[in-house]
N, C-alpha and C positions, 0 to 999 in steps of 0.2 A: 358609558360605552360597555359594549361587548366583543370582546376578543374572541374572532374563531379559532378555533385550534386547529392544529396542522392535519389532525385527522378528520373534520367535518372538510377541508381545503382541499385533502387529497380524494376524500371521497366525491365533494363536485367536481375536480378536475376529472376524477375515472367517468366521471359522471355524462361529465363534456363528452369528451370523447365516444363516450357510446353513443350518444346524440348523430355526432358527427356522421361514425362509420354507416350508423342505420340511415343517415341519410344521402349519404354516400351509394348504398346497398339499393336505396330505395333508384336512385339518379339513375343505377347502372341496371335494372332490373326495368324500369320502364323504358329505358334506350333499347334494351333486348328487347319488350316486347312489341316497340312500335315497327322494331327493323321485322320481326316476322307477319307482323300487322302487312305492313307494304309488302313485304317478297310473296305472298299469297294472295290471289285473288280467289272469289269467292263467283261460278259465273251459274246462272240459269240458264238448264237448256226448257224443248218446250213439252218437257215432262215433268216440270217444278223441282226434278232433283237436282238436288246442287250439286257442284263436282269442286275440286279443290285443283289449280295449276299455278302452274310455275307461270308470270306473265313472261312473256318475250319483251326481253329489256333491249329496245332500239334506238341506238346513239344516232343523233343527229350527225353528219358527219358534214362540215360545209370544208371543201376545198378552198383550201390560202393559194390566191392565184397569186400568180408571180406578178412585180410589177411589169405592166405594158409599157410598150415604149414611146404608143400616142400621148398615152398621160402623162410621164415620167418626164418626156420631151413638154409639153404643158405645160407641165408646172414649173419646169426647169425658166421655160421662156417668161413664161408668167414671173418665176420671180426676179428674172434677171430686168426687166422692162419695169417692174416696179422699183428697183434698188435706181435705178438711171433714173425713172420720171422723180423720185424723192430726191436726187442728187439734183436736176435740173432747178426743181423749186427751190433748193436752198438758195445756187445763184439765182435764180429770178428775184427771192426774198433781200440774199445780200448784197448785188452786184449794186455797185456806182455805176457805171457807165448804160446810159438807155440801151445802145447798140447791145451791148451783152443779153440784158433782158430783153430784148425782143429776138434773140438768135437763141437762145431757150425755150422763150413761148413757143418758138417758130417748128421746133426740134419735139418738142410736147407734144404739138399737132399733129405733128407729119406722124410719128408716133401710132397715136389715138387713131389717127386714118387708118394707119397699115393693119394696126392690130383688126378694127372691124373687118377691114377687106379680106384680111388673110380667114378670119371667122367665118366672114361671107363664102370664100371660093371653096373653104373646108367644106360648109355644109350644102354648099351646089353639087359638087363631088361626091359625096355621100348621099344625096339624091340620085346621082345615076346609078346607085346598087353596088357602092362599093361601100365597108362596114366602116373603115375611117380614113379619114387622110390629113395629113399636116399639109400646109403651104408655107413659105420663106419668102418674102419678098423682100429684093435686096436691089439698089439705085439702079441699077441696068438689066437686071434679070430676075424673074421667080423658079423656084424649084420646089416639087410637090415630091410626098412622099403617100402612097395608096397601100391600104391596107392590105396584100393580096398575097398570094405566092407568085404570080407572073401576070405581065399583062398581056395584054394582042396589039397590035399594031393602033383598032381602031379604039381600045379602049386607051390609048397615049391620045389618040388623036382627041377625043371626047374630053379628059381633062384639061389637054393645051387648051383646048376651043375656051372653058370655059375659065380660065386663066387669063386668057388672052383677052377676053371682050372685060373683065374685070379689072384687069389689071391694066390693060390699053402698052402692052408688052409682044412685040413679033413674036413669033411660034417659035424660030430656034432660037432663041434667048429665055426660052423655059425648057425644064430639067422635067420630065417625071420618073421616077423608078419605086419599084416595088418593095413593102417589107411584110412578110408572113406577120 
């Protein structure tokens, strides 16, 4: 068994440090070279002369949109309906009385139909030329919020006609408002 002297370990340690330093220096030099190559572009013009120019760095700016009232409300409405639907399904699953199960099933059906009619009315209102619309169906009335700065009397009548026809509600039970 050969014993390595302190002098040779010291020499090996110095050599290892030297190799590591050279490696780090090489990485830094390589990074600097790549940066320089990326910073400058070479372009050829029609005379085949080469010109070195700095590239125009254009950062693509993506505007941050403020949350839209209409989008936020739809998400919140869907969340509430989903929670309510889950609760009703639990009632159906765990209820002992058939009457309770039947009422919960009818409520789920009513919610589903309301959701469908609201979406249909919103789409028809948008088809009238409005950017967006929200419709809220209550027991005896319907409210609509239309995305616009202001509504004319004619526009209110158009929206009310769509709602009245689809929801079967009298025009006096319909509220139409504007929200930019």
